[in-house]
N, C-alpha and C positions, 0 to 999 in steps of 0.2 A: 703756560696756563692753556689748559684745554677744557672748554665747556664747563667752567667753574660757576657753581651757583653758591650764593651765600645769603642767608636771612638771619635775623635776630629776633628774639621775642621782645616785644615791646609792650608797653602799658595796655594799648589796645589791640593787641594783635600782633602778627608776624609783620617785621619789616624786611622788605625785600631790598637788599643791597646791590647784588649782582644776580642775573638771571642768566646769563650765557656769555660769560667772558673768555675771549681767546686772545692771548697775546704771547708773541714770541720776540725775545730779546737775545741777539747774538753775542757771541763772545767778543769782548772789547768795545761794545756798543755803549753810549750813553744816551738814555733817554729821560724825558722829563714828563711826568705826569701832571696835568693841569686840570682845572674843574672847581666848580664853587664848593663852599663849604658843605658838608653832608652827602657829597657824592660818592665817597668811598675810597678816597686816595690813601688814607692811613690804613683802612682795612684790606686794601690790595697789598701794601708793604707786608703788614702782619701775616698775610697768606703766604706770600713769598718766603718770609723768613721763618714759616713754620710756628709762629706765636698763636695762630688760630688755624682751624680746619674748615675746609670748604663743607657744605652740605652734600655736592657732588661734584664730579670732575676731577681731573688730575692736574698736579702742578710739579713740574719736572725741573729740578736745579742741578745742572752739571750731569744730567742723564739720570739722577735719582728722584724717584716718585716719593716726595716728602711726605704726601698725605698717608702712605702706608707705613710710616716710621713712627715708633712710640716716643712720648716726649724725651725721655733721656737720649735717645739716639739721635733726634732731632736737634738737641741742645749741642751735643758734641759735633755733629755736621755743621751747625751753624756756626760755632766757635772756630772751625777750622777753615770755613768758606766764606763767611760774610763778615763784613764791618758794618755796623748799624749806628746811625744817628737819628735819636729820637726827637720829636717836637720838644719835649722837656727833657733836659740832659740828665743822664743817670750817673753822674759822677757821684764820688763819695766826698762830701764837703769836709769831713775830718781829715782827710789824707791829703799829702801834698800832690802836686800836679805829678811829679815824678811817679809816686806810688800809684797814682789812678793809671798812667800810661802804662806801668810795670804789670798792673793786675792781669790783663788779658794774656800777656806773654807767661806769668807764672801758671795760669790755668792751662795754658798749652804746654807746659813743661819744657820751655825754653830756659837753657842754661843762663846762669846770672851774667857772665861776660857777655854773651850773646844778647841778652836782654838790655844791657847797658848800651851796647853799640847801636842796636836798633833805635832806641829812646834817643840817642844823641843824634841820630840821622834824622829822625823826624821832628825834633825840635827846631833843628836847624832850617829845615824846608818851611816849617810853619812859624818861623820867626817867634817862638815862644821861649828861647832860652833863659831870658831873664825871669820868668816865672816858675821854674823848674822846682824851686824849693819852697815855694809860697803854698799855703794850704787852699784848697778850692774855694772854702768860705770866704776868702779874702778878695775874690775875683769878681769882675763885673760880668753882666750878662754875656756880653761880646766875647771877653776873654774865656769865659766856660764854655761858648759854643766853639772857638776855636780849639781848645783843649778836647772837647768831646769828638771833633772830627779827626783830630789828631789819634786819639785814642782807638778810633775805628780803623785807622789805617796801620797802626803801629806794627800789627802782626801780619802786614802784607797780604790780607785776604784777596781772592781774585775778584769778588763781588762786594760792592758797596752799595748799600740802601740808606737814603737820606730822606727824612721826613720834614718837609718845610724847615730846611735848615736856616734860612735868612729871615725869618717872617718878622722877627721882633728886633732886629739888629737895624743900627744906623747905617747910612750909605758908605761911610768910611771904613767900618768894620766889614760890611758886606763886599767891599770891593777886596780887601785883603783876603776874606776867605775864597772868593772867587779866583783870584789870582793863584792862591795855594792849590785849590781844586785843579785848575788847569795845568799848573806845572807838575803835581804830583800823581794824579789818577788818570786824567782823561785818556791818555795813549796808552795806558797798560790794564786797566780793568773794566770789567762790566759795571756800569754804574746806573741806578735807577733813582730818581729824585722826584720828589711830590713839591708843588710849590703854587703860590698865587702869583708870585714875581715874574714879570716879563724878563728882567735882567738874567735870571738864571736860566730862563729857557734858551736864551741865546748861545750858551755852550753845549746845548744838547745836539746830538746827530739826529734825533728824532722826537716830536713832540706828540704825546698821546693824549688827547682830551677825554675827560669823563664827564658824562652827564648824569644825573639822578635817575635811577632806575632803568638804565638804559645799558646796552652791551657795549664793548669797546668794538 
């Protein structure tokens, strides 16, 4: 991100989120974005993912300035290059865990046998084999979050974006997810995580603090 500015139209005028953000993340690096509520952590991830556009500045992901891409091109780029875990999981409750994990692979055109192999690999690593045929609507919040993380990883994207992945979880589930993250992604992928929690900051190669209305 270079000289990124972002504002929103609020009820009483413009709200300045970022005035001049400059951020560089190296390939294979894990960084954690920290800061108080309202400082722009989620906005930062939305800009990197191409869900939102800056008012000015450039955002280059794997050498591509995504600010210059239209919505359809960004969506295709994101599907190929990024796995994203949102604050609220976006799993489809009427589908089984397997079907939810399979969906991003279907959208990428992965063949059925290859889909099955990759799903088998990820459920083994995430210790969720026992959930595979259950509908998402029957799972607990912690179980859903583990599935959401597994889905972000199933297509083996080079970049992982995670927005406060442990905020609502109990310590035991948080420990399981941290162990999964350490074993599966930290050595192979570029990872950006937002969080309030100190425990997740411990796995980071770099911590980037955000403050309201101030540059990084």
